[in-house]
KETORPA-624444 format. One record per residue (C-alpha): x, y, z. Coordinates in steps of 0.2 Angstrom, whole numbers, padded with zeros to 4 digits, always signed. Last residue first. Example, Ala and Ser with C-alpha at 12.3 -4.5 7.8 and 13.67 -1.06 7.14 Angstrom:
BEGIN
+0068-0005+0036+0062-0022+0039
// end
This chain:
BEGIN
-0802-1022-0788-0792-1006-0786-0789-1007-0768-0798-0991-0765-0812-0996-0776-0814-1013-0767-0813-1005-0750-0828-0994-0754-0827-0975-0755-0839-0964-0745-0830-0968-0728-0814-0963-0735-0821-0945-0737-0823-0941-0719-0807-0949-0713-0797-0941-0726-0804-0924-0723-0800-0926-0704-0783-0932-0708-0780-0917-0719-0787-0905-0706-0775-0912-0693-0760-0911-0704-0764-0893-0708-0767-0888-0690-0750-0896-0685-0741-0887-0700-0749-0870-0694-0742-0873-0677-0725-0877-0683-0724-0862-0694-0727-0863-0713-0714-0861-0727-0712-0880-0731-0731-0881-0732-0732-0868-0746-0727-0878-0761-0735-0895-0756-0751-0885-0753-0751-0878-0770-0748-0895-0778-0763-0902-0768-0774-0887-0774-0769-0891-0792-0773-0909-0790-0790-0904-0783-0793-0893-0798-0788-0907-0810-0800-0918-0802-0814-0905-0803-0810-0903-0822-0811-0922-0825-0828-0923-0815-0836-0908-0824-0845-0918-0838-0851-0932-0827-0845-0949-0821-0828-0948-0830-0824-0966-0828-0809-0971-0817-0793-0976-0827-0782-0962-0820-0788-0966-0802-0782-0984-0804-0764-0978-0808-0764-0968-0792-0771-0981-0781-0760-0994-0788-0744-0984-0783-0750-0978-0766-0755-0994-0759-0768-0990-0745-0774-1003-0734-0791-0999-0727-0798-1008-0711-0790-0993-0701-0780-0997-0685-0764-0993-0694-0772-0977-0700-0776-0970-0682-0759-0976-0676-0750-0965-0688-0736-0973-0698-0744-0972-0715-0748-0954-0712-0731-0950-0707-0725-0959-0723-0737-0948-0733-0729-0932-0725-0711-0938-0728-0716-0941-0746-0724-0923-0747-0708-0916-0739-0697-0924-0752-0708-0918-0766-0707-0900-0759-0688-0902-0758-0687-0907-0776-0698-0893-0781-0687-0881-0771-0672-0887-0780-0680-0885-0797-0685-0868-0792-0667-0864-0788-0660-0871-0804-0673-0861-0814-0668-0845-0804-0649-0848-0809-0653-0851-0827-0665-0836-0829-0652-0825-0820-0638-0830-0832-0650-0827-0846-0654-0809-0840-0635-0806-0839-0632-0812-0856-0646-0801-0863-0639-0785-0855-0645-0779-0838-0653-0762-0838-0655-0755-0820-0638-0759-0813-0631-0761-0830-0632-0742-0832-0630-0738-0850-0649-0737-0852-0649-0721-0841-0668-0717-0839-0673-0725-0823-0689-0719-0815-0689-0734-0804-0707-0739-0806-0712-0733-0824-0694-0733-0832-0687-0748-0823-0703-0759-0825-0704-0755-0844-0686-0759-0846-0688-0775-0836-0703-0780-0847-0692-0778-0862-0678-0788-0855-0690-0802-0850-0697-0803-0867-0679-0805-0874-0674-0817-0861-0689-0829-0865-0692-0840-0849-0709-0833-0842-0717-0845-0831-0724-0835-0817-0708-0839-0807-0698-0832-0821-0707-0816-0820-0705-0815-0802-0687-0818-0803-0685-0804-0815-0693-0792-0803-0682-0798-0789-0667-0795-0801-0673-0777-0804-0676-0773-0786-0659-0780-0781-0650-0769-0793-0639-0778-0805-0621-0777-0801-0610-0762-0809-0601-0766-0825-0606-0752-0837-0610-0740-0822-0591-0741-0818-0586-0733-0834-0600-0719-0831-0593-0715-0814-0579-0725-0806-0566-0737-0811-0556-0749-0800-0540-0750-0790-0545-0739-0775-0560-0732-0766-0559-0721-0751-0556-0706-0762-0574-0707-0769-0580-0705-0751-0586-0719-0739-0603-0718-0730-0601-0716-0711-0611-0725-0698-0619-0724-0681-0635-0734-0678-0650-0732-0666-0657-0733-0649-0661-0718-0639-0655-0712-0622-0657-0719-0605-0671-0731-0598-0672-0732-0579-0669-0748-0569-0661-0739-0554-0644-0746-0558-0646-0739-0576-0650-0722-0569-0634-0723-0558-0624-0727-0573-0630-0712-0582-0627-0700-0567-0609-0706-0565-0605-0706-0583-0611-0688-0584-0600-0683-0569-0585-0691-0577-0588-0682-0593-0590-0665-0584-0574-0668-0576-0565-0671-0592-0573-0656-0600-0567-0644-0587-0556-0634-0598-0569-0632-0611-0579-0643-0624-0597-0644-0619-0605-0660-0613-0619-0671-0620-0629-0679-0606-0646-0676-0614-0639-0683-0630-0638-0701-0624-0634-0713-0638-0639-0731-0637-0628-0739-0651-0628-0752-0665-0613-0748-0676-0612-0748-0695-0594-0749-0702-0593-0746-0720-0578-0751-0731-0567-0745-0745-0551-0754-0746-0552-0760-0764-0542-0776-0766-0546-0779-0784-0559-0793-0783-0568-0796-0800-0560-0813-0801-0551-0824-0813-0554-0813-0828-0552-0822-0846-0559-0838-0838-0554-0854-0846-0568-0867-0847-0567-0886-0843-0579-0899-0849-0579-0917-0841-0578-0930-0855-0560-0934-0850-0565-0941-0833-0551-0945-0820-0541-0929-0825-0556-0918-0826-0562-0924-0809-0545-0920-0801-0545-0903-0810-0562-0899-0803-0558-0904-0785-0542-0894-0786-0551-0879-0793-0565-0880-0780-0552-0881-0766-0543-0866-0772-0560-0856-0773-0564-0860-0755-0546-0855-0750-0548-0838-0759-0565-0834-0753-0562-0818-0744-0556-0808-0759-0552-0791-0754-0562-0777-0761-0572-0776-0778-0588-0779-0769-0584-0764-0758-0584-0769-0740-0598-0769-0727-0594-0772-0708-0607-0774-0695-0604-0768-0677-0607-0772-0659-0618-0765-0645-0609-0749-0640-0616-0737-0628-0616-0718-0631-0610-0701-0624-0610-0686-0635-0595-0673-0634-0586-0680-0649-0594-0697-0651-0590-0703-0634-0590-0721-0627-0597-0728-0611-0591-0745-0605-0603-0757-0597-0602-0760-0579-0620-0752-0575-0627-0763-0589-0635-0757-0606-0650-0766-0613-0653-0769-0632-0670-0772-0640-0677-0782-0655-0661-0792-0659-0652-0786-0675-0634-0788-0670-0639-0804-0661-0623-0813-0668-0609-0802-0674-0608-0797-0692-0593-0797-0704-0591-0795-0723-0608-0789-0729-0607-0783-0747-0606-0766-0754-0609-0760-0772-0604-0744-0781-0611-0733-0795-0609-0718-0784-0627-0711-0784-0635-0729-0784-0624-0736-0771-0627-0721-0759-0646-0723-0761-0644-0741-0757-0634-0737-0741-0646-0724-0736-0661-0736-0737-0650-0749-0728-0647-0737-0714-0666-0733-0713-0670-0751-0712-0657-0753-0698-0668-0741-0688-0665-0725-0678-0652-0717-0689-0636-0708-0685-0622-0701-0696-0605-0700-0689-0596-0683-0689-0580-0684-0700-0564-0686-0691-0552-0670-0694-0537-0674-0705-0521-0667-0698
// end
């Protein structure tokens, strides 16, 4: 009979993620989150007197939910979603002959691998660990009684943390391991993040990005095995990341533009501006601004710098907290009121 392995314990979820990442790198595997209860990562957990006490060998602990990670080549959990997508794609292709369709040589990378990781949030109580002997059951009952009494009195017990066990190689089925697996393993998150940073800065050339990634891996990640796709993605993979990131950036720009339009609309509807003698027509105002004389050698450059600042504000405002947005809104209104008094009504109206 196989003896259950002793569960590993860490105090923080960040420590678990670090060990998980190290395990993935060492075994050329990848795990994805499958199931997670709500409030699993809340700041603190509190046991109650009626809560059940579990035992890890001779160590008592409280259980506060578990997250489940599965091998990325495990069971396909999106079969229904993929089926609906295929039906919708076929329907559109039937209605419009210009829509392109592509045949996939491999339908899915999912191969029903059963390997998984269960990480459990706990409060373990090592000071009430019991020894295994003939009176073990009695000692457990006495320990439970003492623990529950402490909780009733409002005392803190034990230490918070996480139990887990990493799978072994034997837990994986139906897919390759070792050097063969390294050729197809997913790109490391640190590498993909670095590529995204380069794209955000304006770089679009896949060859240039690949060379910079190689330098980054060798200098920052101490990578040397260029056969590992995790650290050395090929050009096709880099191009796919570029395309995906560009789409996300475009969506973000569209969202920022929408936020700006809503902000301007809010200004128009504000009572303070309705009472103003100035009527602002956004379209003519912008067109007239382009026709204004330079009025000095630095004026065009300063206008461009102002526009750059406005663009930066548009980008960050959707990431601000509510209080910060209120402060920004009040500041912009104050600036507008101060500056509008320096511009004549005729100039604003473009006449």
